[in-house]
C-alpha angles and dihedrals in degrees: 000000000000091000090052092051091047091050093050090048091052091050091050091049091049092050091049091050091049091049091051092049093048092045090051093047092052093043095245083127106052116243123231111271129223131183137220090265091061088065098034090248117154111224113243115245117193120228088217129083102183097182094037094231094137093258120104117241097250093053092040093055092048093048092048091051091053091046091050096051090049085072087062096220117209115240112249132130111231137160118240123195087212090052096230121084108254102181139053094291133086148143135225095281091056090065089060096039094051093044092055095040090059089053093052101268115121102199092186090065098032096051092044092053091047091050091052091049096043107032093151092061096050099041093206119160098195118027116217114174091196094065109015093082090053094062119096095219093053093048091052091054092045095051092044090052098045113022143047115291115213139182122299090201108110092199089072090074096166090064093060115082136176109266096034118127120237125195127198129187091273105003143058137194149151124270114243126223088231119092138193127237090280093053093252110140126242120247125240105208150126113233113154148357089257095057114129101180126031097200108059145166096237109117096098089054092055103033094121090059096055111114103162144025118184142175120205096212 
């Protein structure tokens, strides 16, 4: 009987350990946070203030991203005649669109104009300004055409700053000013209906899928 109890106890402990490991990996359990100062990294301050609100663009984009995810949008792909999501729903591209809109950059108009001027780069049969700027592929082309392209190497931690835009094969988000123990920044993003936290330590898990890293100004 004692052996049976001991065996059951070991199984329970093993299950608990596995659950903790999985929960940590998928950021259900928050990871320890570090800042630029912990790695002697000087925060990047943009020389541009597009919307003239007294906050530089880099900081503005970061603040807007954090403000947007505070609304805890529900993941659902929808079409909006106004272009921008105006309800409780959203997808990954909305994090970027809303972050830039609050800093004075209307991606709906900017991406549409870039598509019209560079049709060969976008390869779009039917242009629709209400949805084109909410597609990852189009945003990658737009940022590559119009803004500063930076390293995709996560080991160069000083080149990653809060407010930067990062693009994956099928995903996009904003770089956080929080970092993990290796100095790799957290990601501000919206990825699925099951998402618990919107600012996560996940970049090292998805490094091979990174295809773009951009800075607006």
